[in-house]
VMD Tcl script that builds the backbone (N, CA, C; Angstrom):
set m [mol new atoms 378]
animate dup $m
set s [atomselect $m all]
$s set {name element resname resid chain x y z} {
  {N N MET 1 A -50.309 -27.437 -1.880}
  {CA C MET 1 A -48.938 -27.596 -0.741}
  {C C MET 1 A -49.852 -27.288 0.445}
  {N N SER 2 A -49.480 -27.942 1.793}
  {CA C SER 2 A -49.524 -27.295 2.934}
  {C C SER 2 A -48.451 -27.271 3.583}
  {N N SER 3 A -48.243 -25.981 4.100}
  {CA C SER 3 A -47.146 -25.726 4.894}
  {C C SER 3 A -47.140 -25.737 6.478}
  {N N ALA 4 A -46.796 -26.874 6.882}
  {CA C ALA 4 A -46.249 -27.272 8.138}
  {C C ALA 4 A -45.646 -26.492 8.938}
  {N N PRO 5 A -45.942 -25.578 9.779}
  {CA C PRO 5 A -44.748 -25.073 10.856}
  {C C PRO 5 A -43.801 -25.933 11.454}
  {N N ALA 6 A -42.265 -25.767 11.038}
  {CA C ALA 6 A -41.272 -25.919 11.527}
  {C C ALA 6 A -41.236 -26.319 12.963}
  {N N SER 7 A -40.743 -27.472 13.286}
  {CA C SER 7 A -40.971 -27.594 15.010}
  {C C SER 7 A -39.525 -28.188 15.626}
  {N N PRO 8 A -39.022 -28.227 16.203}
  {CA C PRO 8 A -37.486 -28.119 17.126}
  {C C PRO 8 A -37.457 -30.054 16.709}
  {N N PRO 9 A -36.568 -30.552 16.633}
  {CA C PRO 9 A -36.159 -32.046 15.941}
  {C C PRO 9 A -36.782 -32.503 17.975}
  {N N ALA 10 A -37.562 -33.958 17.810}
  {CA C ALA 10 A -37.778 -34.141 18.898}
  {C C ALA 10 A -36.819 -34.977 19.769}
  {N N THR 11 A -35.565 -35.012 19.075}
  {CA C THR 11 A -34.227 -36.259 19.582}
  {C C THR 11 A -33.409 -35.249 20.246}
  {N N VAL 12 A -33.111 -33.538 20.525}
  {CA C VAL 12 A -32.613 -32.738 20.886}
  {C C VAL 12 A -32.496 -33.029 22.091}
  {N N SER 13 A -31.684 -33.323 22.845}
  {CA C SER 13 A -31.753 -33.211 24.581}
  {C C SER 13 A -31.564 -31.713 24.558}
  {N N GLY 14 A -31.954 -31.424 26.089}
  {CA C GLY 14 A -31.751 -30.066 26.791}
  {C C GLY 14 A -30.257 -29.820 27.025}
  {N N ALA 15 A -28.984 -30.729 26.843}
  {CA C ALA 15 A -27.566 -30.392 26.940}
  {C C ALA 15 A -27.517 -30.308 24.780}
  {N N SER 16 A -27.561 -30.851 24.476}
  {CA C SER 16 A -27.424 -30.187 23.035}
  {C C SER 16 A -28.099 -29.248 22.738}
  {N N TYR 17 A -29.208 -29.110 22.687}
  {CA C TYR 17 A -29.934 -28.012 22.376}
  {C C TYR 17 A -29.080 -26.484 22.787}
  {N N ALA 18 A -28.542 -26.650 24.249}
  {CA C ALA 18 A -27.946 -25.331 24.673}
  {C C ALA 18 A -26.609 -24.912 24.022}
  {N N ALA 19 A -26.066 -26.477 23.748}
  {CA C ALA 19 A -24.797 -26.279 22.810}
  {C C ALA 19 A -24.890 -25.554 21.867}
  {N N VAL 20 A -25.741 -26.100 20.625}
  {CA C VAL 20 A -26.534 -25.759 19.387}
  {C C VAL 20 A -26.418 -24.074 19.896}
  {N N ALA 21 A -27.560 -23.595 20.788}
  {CA C ALA 21 A -27.472 -21.986 21.099}
  {C C ALA 21 A -26.479 -21.703 21.252}
  {N N VAL 22 A -25.274 -22.020 21.727}
  {CA C VAL 22 A -24.043 -21.232 22.279}
  {C C VAL 22 A -23.439 -21.044 20.744}
  {N N THR 23 A -23.406 -22.340 19.977}
  {CA C THR 23 A -22.665 -22.120 18.585}
  {C C THR 23 A -23.386 -21.051 18.021}
  {N N MET 24 A -24.906 -21.157 17.688}
  {CA C MET 24 A -25.267 -20.054 17.122}
  {C C MET 24 A -24.512 -18.390 17.306}
  {N N ALA 25 A -24.868 -18.041 18.641}
  {CA C ALA 25 A -24.196 -17.165 19.527}
  {C C ALA 25 A -23.063 -16.942 19.003}
  {N N HIS 26 A -21.980 -17.696 19.208}
  {CA C HIS 26 A -20.955 -17.639 18.832}
  {C C HIS 26 A -20.995 -17.261 17.235}
  {N N TYR 27 A -21.754 -18.027 16.170}
  {CA C TYR 27 A -21.333 -17.598 14.935}
  {C C TYR 27 A -22.445 -16.098 14.685}
  {N N LYS 28 A -23.167 -15.836 15.527}
  {CA C LYS 28 A -23.810 -14.747 15.092}
  {C C LYS 28 A -22.655 -13.230 15.736}
  {N N ALA 29 A -21.928 -13.818 16.736}
  {CA C ALA 29 A -20.965 -12.722 17.082}
  {C C ALA 29 A -20.093 -12.199 15.962}
  {N N ALA 30 A -19.595 -13.949 15.528}
  {CA C ALA 30 A -18.413 -13.564 14.235}
  {C C ALA 30 A -19.252 -12.826 13.133}
  {N N ASP 31 A -20.392 -12.909 12.974}
  {CA C ASP 31 A -20.907 -12.292 11.851}
  {C C ASP 31 A -21.114 -10.815 12.283}
  {N N SER 32 A -21.547 -10.624 13.327}
  {CA C SER 32 A -21.381 -9.254 13.902}
  {C C SER 32 A -19.964 -8.544 13.633}
  {N N LYS 33 A -19.176 -8.983 14.306}
  {CA C LYS 33 A -17.876 -8.415 13.930}
  {C C LYS 33 A -17.679 -8.188 12.593}
  {N N ARG 34 A -17.744 -9.359 11.716}
  {CA C ARG 34 A -17.229 -9.165 10.437}
  {C C ARG 34 A -18.042 -8.302 9.311}
  {N N GLU 35 A -19.208 -7.784 10.318}
  {CA C GLU 35 A -20.399 -6.906 9.412}
  {C C GLU 35 A -19.641 -5.443 9.625}
  {N N GLN 36 A -19.189 -5.069 10.930}
  {CA C GLN 36 A -18.732 -4.292 11.653}
  {C C GLN 36 A -17.199 -3.699 10.656}
  {N N PHE 37 A -16.540 -5.026 10.660}
  {CA C PHE 37 A -15.477 -5.071 9.631}
  {C C PHE 37 A -15.813 -4.067 8.028}
  {N N ARG 38 A -16.773 -4.846 7.918}
  {CA C ARG 38 A -17.347 -4.464 6.287}
  {C C ARG 38 A -17.803 -3.310 6.250}
  {N N ARG 39 A -18.817 -2.744 7.349}
  {CA C ARG 39 A -19.053 -1.225 7.516}
  {C C ARG 39 A -17.957 -0.231 7.280}
  {N N TYR 40 A -16.971 -1.037 8.453}
  {CA C TYR 40 A -15.830 0.076 8.522}
  {C C TYR 40 A -14.669 0.284 7.110}
  {N N LEU 41 A -14.543 -0.746 6.471}
  {CA C LEU 41 A -14.284 -0.746 5.030}
  {C C LEU 41 A -14.775 0.037 4.225}
  {N N GLU 42 A -16.246 0.004 4.275}
  {CA C GLU 42 A -16.786 0.369 3.197}
  {C C GLU 42 A -16.883 2.143 3.601}
  {N N LYS 43 A -17.056 2.628 4.829}
  {CA C LYS 43 A -17.047 3.831 5.152}
  {C C LYS 43 A -15.825 4.577 4.717}
  {N N SER 44 A -14.583 3.744 4.859}
  {CA C SER 44 A -12.878 4.389 4.818}
  {C C SER 44 A -12.851 4.493 3.140}
  {N N GLY 45 A -13.994 3.907 2.590}
  {CA C GLY 45 A -13.875 3.864 0.938}
  {C C GLY 45 A -12.744 2.574 0.346}
  {N N VAL 46 A -12.117 1.521 1.378}
  {CA C VAL 46 A -11.343 0.898 0.623}
  {C C VAL 46 A -12.255 -0.382 -0.125}
  {N N LEU 47 A -13.437 -0.751 0.233}
  {CA C LEU 47 A -13.846 -1.339 -0.656}
  {C C LEU 47 A -13.994 -0.782 -2.247}
  {N N ASP 48 A -14.581 0.225 -2.166}
  {CA C ASP 48 A -14.585 1.442 -3.614}
  {C C ASP 48 A -13.516 1.370 -4.254}
  {N N THR 49 A -12.391 1.359 -3.781}
  {CA C THR 49 A -10.971 1.887 -4.115}
  {C C THR 49 A -10.838 0.045 -4.701}
  {N N LEU 50 A -11.212 -0.795 -4.074}
  {CA C LEU 50 A -10.331 -2.173 -4.326}
  {C C LEU 50 A -11.310 -2.712 -5.719}
  {N N THR 51 A -12.622 -2.550 -5.656}
  {CA C THR 51 A -13.640 -2.643 -6.557}
  {C C THR 51 A -13.150 -1.734 -8.043}
  {N N LYS 52 A -12.621 -0.973 -7.545}
  {CA C LYS 52 A -12.214 0.038 -8.778}
  {C C LYS 52 A -10.997 -0.240 -9.603}
  {N N VAL 53 A -9.786 -1.069 -8.567}
  {CA C VAL 53 A -8.995 -1.347 -9.109}
  {C C VAL 53 A -9.037 -2.964 -9.848}
  {N N LEU 54 A -9.861 -3.747 -9.483}
  {CA C LEU 54 A -10.321 -4.986 -9.707}
  {C C LEU 54 A -10.907 -5.133 -11.222}
  {N N VAL 55 A -12.024 -4.240 -11.102}
  {CA C VAL 55 A -12.790 -3.788 -12.699}
  {C C VAL 55 A -11.608 -3.317 -13.575}
  {N N ALA 56 A -10.810 -2.471 -13.106}
  {CA C ALA 56 A -9.767 -2.163 -13.815}
  {C C ALA 56 A -8.760 -3.230 -14.457}
  {N N LEU 57 A -8.640 -4.326 -13.963}
  {CA C LEU 57 A -7.583 -5.381 -14.023}
  {C C LEU 57 A -8.646 -6.436 -15.082}
  {N N TYR 58 A -9.656 -6.471 -14.671}
  {CA C TYR 58 A -10.617 -7.136 -15.363}
  {C C TYR 58 A -11.017 -6.710 -16.955}
  {N N GLU 59 A -10.932 -5.164 -17.056}
  {CA C GLU 59 A -11.159 -4.819 -18.365}
  {C C GLU 59 A -9.797 -4.942 -19.194}
  {N N GLU 60 A -8.607 -4.868 -18.415}
  {CA C GLU 60 A -7.638 -4.823 -19.115}
  {C C GLU 60 A -7.556 -5.798 -20.306}
  {N N PRO 61 A -7.204 -4.989 -21.706}
  {CA C PRO 61 A -7.287 -6.285 -23.036}
  {C C PRO 61 A -6.327 -7.460 -22.537}
  {N N GLU 62 A -4.928 -6.835 -22.250}
  {CA C GLU 62 A -3.685 -7.450 -21.980}
  {C C GLU 62 A -3.245 -7.987 -20.650}
  {N N LYS 63 A -3.780 -9.194 -20.229}
  {CA C LYS 63 A -3.765 -9.425 -18.892}
  {C C LYS 63 A -2.092 -9.174 -18.497}
  {N N PRO 64 A -2.016 -8.427 -17.038}
  {CA C PRO 64 A -0.328 -8.601 -17.341}
  {C C PRO 64 A -0.164 -9.625 -16.451}
  {N N ASN 65 A 1.215 -10.186 -16.406}
  {CA C ASN 65 A 1.775 -11.512 -15.870}
  {C C ASN 65 A 1.688 -11.050 -14.468}
  {N N SER 66 A 1.675 -10.111 -13.743}
  {CA C SER 66 A 1.915 -10.224 -12.498}
  {C C SER 66 A 0.354 -9.686 -11.884}
  {N N ALA 67 A -0.874 -10.279 -11.362}
  {CA C ALA 67 A -1.867 -9.096 -11.152}
  {C C ALA 67 A -1.545 -8.532 -10.080}
  {N N LEU 68 A -0.635 -9.262 -8.936}
  {CA C LEU 68 A -0.145 -8.274 -7.840}
  {C C LEU 68 A 0.572 -7.238 -7.966}
  {N N ASP 69 A 1.309 -7.192 -9.010}
  {CA C ASP 69 A 1.944 -5.828 -9.698}
  {C C ASP 69 A 0.953 -4.739 -9.650}
  {N N PHE 70 A 0.154 -5.166 -10.682}
  {CA C PHE 70 A -1.107 -4.113 -11.359}
  {C C PHE 70 A -1.815 -3.830 -9.992}
  {N N LEU 71 A -2.034 -4.303 -9.246}
  {CA C LEU 71 A -2.472 -3.974 -8.217}
  {C C LEU 71 A -1.834 -3.035 -7.227}
  {N N LYS 72 A -0.703 -3.368 -7.173}
  {CA C LYS 72 A 0.141 -2.211 -6.328}
  {C C LYS 72 A 0.139 -1.051 -6.953}
  {N N HIS 73 A 0.528 -1.451 -8.312}
  {CA C HIS 73 A 0.640 -0.067 -8.879}
  {C C HIS 73 A -0.351 1.012 -9.099}
  {N N HIS 74 A -1.241 0.430 -8.962}
  {CA C HIS 74 A -2.790 1.070 -9.438}
  {C C HIS 74 A -3.571 1.509 -8.134}
  {N N LEU 75 A -3.046 0.604 -6.702}
  {CA C LEU 75 A -3.110 1.325 -5.475}
  {C C LEU 75 A -2.724 2.132 -5.134}
  {N N GLY 76 A -1.132 2.390 -5.542}
  {CA C GLY 76 A -0.373 3.014 -4.891}
  {C C GLY 76 A -0.708 4.660 -5.644}
  {N N ALA 77 A -0.880 4.610 -7.200}
  {CA C ALA 77 A -1.524 5.567 -7.904}
  {C C ALA 77 A -2.605 6.314 -7.380}
  {N N ALA 78 A -3.554 5.398 -6.625}
  {CA C ALA 78 A -5.107 6.063 -6.288}
  {C C ALA 78 A -5.111 6.770 -5.013}
  {N N THR 79 A -3.912 6.239 -4.008}
  {CA C THR 79 A -3.914 6.634 -2.524}
  {C C THR 79 A -3.508 8.374 -2.751}
  {N N PRO 80 A -3.977 9.411 -2.248}
  {CA C PRO 80 A -3.784 10.623 -1.810}
  {C C PRO 80 A -1.882 10.959 -1.327}
  {N N GLU 81 A -1.652 12.092 -1.952}
  {CA C GLU 81 A -0.253 12.698 -1.767}
  {C C GLU 81 A 0.053 13.007 -0.387}
  {N N ASN 82 A 0.820 11.834 0.388}
  {CA C ASN 82 A 1.087 12.662 1.668}
  {C C ASN 82 A 1.649 13.971 1.415}
  {N N PRO 83 A 1.090 14.709 2.256}
  {CA C PRO 83 A 1.739 16.708 2.593}
  {C C PRO 83 A 3.072 16.539 2.888}
  {N N GLU 84 A 3.183 15.513 3.743}
  {CA C GLU 84 A 4.926 15.857 4.283}
  {C C GLU 84 A 6.009 15.342 3.232}
  {N N ILE 85 A 5.730 14.207 2.429}
  {CA C ILE 85 A 6.165 13.853 1.024}
  {C C ILE 85 A 6.275 14.981 -0.093}
  {N N GLU 86 A 5.248 16.327 0.066}
  {CA C GLU 86 A 5.198 16.810 -0.641}
  {C C GLU 86 A 6.362 18.000 -0.369}
  {N N LEU 87 A 6.338 18.471 1.068}
  {CA C LEU 87 A 7.120 19.058 1.597}
  {C C LEU 87 A 8.585 18.732 1.233}
  {N N LEU 88 A 8.645 17.302 1.076}
  {CA C LEU 88 A 10.164 16.875 1.176}
  {C C LEU 88 A 10.848 16.978 -0.068}
  {N N ARG 89 A 10.085 16.820 -1.133}
  {CA C ARG 89 A 9.801 16.986 -2.811}
  {C C ARG 89 A 10.476 18.705 -3.209}
  {N N LEU 90 A 9.304 19.619 -2.251}
  {CA C LEU 90 A 10.104 21.076 -2.642}
  {C C LEU 90 A 11.356 21.467 -1.666}
  {N N GLU 91 A 11.654 20.939 -0.822}
  {CA C GLU 91 A 12.898 21.046 -0.239}
  {C C GLU 91 A 14.202 20.419 -1.060}
  {N N LEU 92 A 13.508 19.466 -1.410}
  {CA C LEU 92 A 14.754 18.623 -2.675}
  {C C LEU 92 A 15.142 19.578 -3.768}
  {N N ALA 93 A 13.998 20.246 -4.065}
  {CA C ALA 93 A 14.159 21.158 -5.401}
  {C C ALA 93 A 14.737 22.128 -4.946}
  {N N GLU 94 A 14.835 22.705 -4.024}
  {CA C GLU 94 A 15.102 24.052 -3.650}
  {C C GLU 94 A 16.968 23.664 -3.213}
  {N N MET 95 A 17.132 22.502 -2.600}
  {CA C MET 95 A 18.389 22.159 -2.451}
  {C C MET 95 A 19.242 22.023 -3.944}
  {N N LYS 96 A 18.588 21.174 -4.889}
  {CA C LYS 96 A 19.565 20.881 -5.818}
  {C C LYS 96 A 19.595 22.347 -6.561}
  {N N GLU 97 A 18.667 23.408 -6.526}
  {CA C GLU 97 A 19.017 25.141 -7.172}
  {C C GLU 97 A 20.217 25.551 -6.442}
  {N N LYS 98 A 20.236 25.136 -5.277}
  {CA C LYS 98 A 21.404 25.939 -4.266}
  {C C LYS 98 A 22.828 25.140 -4.791}
  {N N TYR 99 A 22.726 23.973 -5.043}
  {CA C TYR 99 A 23.940 23.306 -5.191}
  {C C TYR 99 A 24.456 23.498 -6.578}
  {N N GLU 100 A 23.392 23.476 -7.454}
  {CA C GLU 100 A 24.117 24.156 -8.872}
  {C C GLU 100 A 24.385 25.792 -8.866}
  {N N ALA 101 A 23.998 26.470 -7.996}
  {CA C ALA 101 A 24.216 27.913 -7.731}
  {C C ALA 101 A 25.731 27.701 -7.243}
  {N N THR 102 A 25.746 26.928 -6.072}
  {CA C THR 102 A 27.244 26.902 -5.588}
  {C C THR 102 A 28.150 26.231 -6.574}
  {N N VAL 103 A 28.191 25.273 -7.409}
  {CA C VAL 103 A 28.797 24.814 -7.857}
  {C C VAL 103 A 29.158 25.794 -9.512}
  {N N GLU 104 A 28.403 26.694 -9.778}
  {CA C GLU 104 A 28.579 27.730 -10.913}
  {C C GLU 104 A 29.875 28.486 -9.990}
  {N N GLU 105 A 29.114 29.101 -8.644}
  {CA C GLU 105 A 29.792 29.992 -8.292}
  {C C GLU 105 A 31.345 29.373 -7.914}
  {N N ASN 106 A 31.462 28.157 -7.687}
  {CA C ASN 106 A 32.819 27.321 -7.645}
  {C C ASN 106 A 33.671 27.561 -8.663}
  {N N LYS 107 A 33.238 27.585 -10.270}
  {CA C LYS 107 A 33.871 27.547 -11.291}
  {C C LYS 107 A 34.142 28.762 -11.712}
  {N N LYS 108 A 33.558 29.881 -11.308}
  {CA C LYS 108 A 33.747 31.669 -11.330}
  {C C LYS 108 A 34.770 31.743 -10.221}
  {N N LEU 109 A 34.655 31.386 -9.010}
  {CA C LEU 109 A 36.088 31.515 -8.427}
  {C C LEU 109 A 36.961 30.952 -8.781}
  {N N LYS 110 A 37.159 29.289 -9.229}
  {CA C LYS 110 A 38.243 28.994 -9.569}
  {C C LYS 110 A 38.885 29.604 -10.831}
  {N N ALA 111 A 37.967 30.205 -11.535}
  {CA C ALA 111 A 38.813 30.898 -12.841}
  {C C ALA 111 A 39.489 32.160 -12.203}
  {N N LYS 112 A 38.635 32.670 -11.426}
  {CA C LYS 112 A 39.376 34.246 -10.934}
  {C C LYS 112 A 40.762 33.906 -10.251}
  {N N LEU 113 A 40.685 32.927 -9.215}
  {CA C LEU 113 A 42.058 32.661 -8.517}
  {C C LEU 113 A 43.235 31.886 -9.639}
  {N N ALA 114 A 42.259 31.555 -10.521}
  {CA C ALA 114 A 43.886 30.797 -11.723}
  {C C ALA 114 A 44.426 32.398 -12.436}
  {N N GLN 115 A 43.606 33.387 -12.538}
  {CA C GLN 115 A 44.308 34.657 -12.914}
  {C C GLN 115 A 45.382 35.205 -11.975}
  {N N TYR 116 A 45.137 34.917 -10.814}
  {CA C TYR 116 A 46.281 35.923 -9.631}
  {C C TYR 116 A 47.358 34.455 -9.446}
  {N N GLU 117 A 47.015 33.353 -9.761}
  {CA C GLU 117 A 48.284 32.410 -9.197}
  {C C GLU 117 A 48.828 32.047 -10.597}
  {N N PRO 118 A 50.155 31.171 -10.329}
  {CA C PRO 118 A 50.997 31.280 -11.611}
  {C C PRO 118 A 50.461 30.427 -12.073}
  {N N PRO 119 A 50.640 29.372 -13.261}
  {CA C PRO 119 A 50.715 27.899 -13.346}
  {C C PRO 119 A 51.288 27.164 -12.473}
  {N N GLN 120 A 50.802 26.049 -12.513}
  {CA C GLN 120 A 51.611 24.862 -11.790}
  {C C GLN 120 A 53.132 24.684 -12.178}
  {N N GLU 121 A 53.038 24.479 -13.287}
  {CA C GLU 121 A 54.302 24.095 -14.061}
  {C C GLU 121 A 55.785 25.422 -13.613}
  {N N GLU 122 A 54.975 26.258 -13.425}
  {CA C GLU 122 A 56.154 27.933 -12.861}
  {C C GLU 122 A 56.247 27.191 -11.276}
  {N N LYS 123 A 55.570 26.619 -10.911}
  {CA C LYS 123 A 55.695 26.874 -9.579}
  {C C LYS 123 A 56.825 25.470 -8.824}
  {N N ARG 124 A 56.411 24.555 -9.897}
  {CA C ARG 124 A 57.360 23.415 -9.402}
  {C C ARG 124 A 58.586 24.119 -10.002}
  {N N ALA 125 A 59.189 24.603 -10.974}
  {CA C ALA 125 A 60.322 24.929 -11.321}
  {C C ALA 125 A 61.196 25.780 -10.223}
  {N N GLU 126 A 60.065 26.559 -9.227}
  {CA C GLU 126 A 61.200 27.291 -8.341}
  {C C GLU 126 A 61.877 26.840 -7.453}
}
mol reanalyze $m
mol bondsrecalc $m
mol representation Tube
mol addrep $m
């Protein structure tokens, strides 16, 4: 087998050759942008995380009714916790404790007040 060197087609005119060159440059620019975006996704861990979730879905013996819900659930669980959310949870726990303490104190004060006030029926009789 002989390997003949590839030569440009003899029928390509100068104008159409320029159009082909511009089109090729456009594709290279688009490929370059795609490659940059792919590297960005890879560097930020998105590709790895998506791959892990998709593999988990693939290996799931009982496929869920909604693959999208499966992805949402597993992606949400895979993301690190926002520090602000954790602070809000701690604040909520403190507020619940304060609320319970206030309710308990309110019960005690009502009981103490009831000792010093006449029953409601006696008040109406007066």
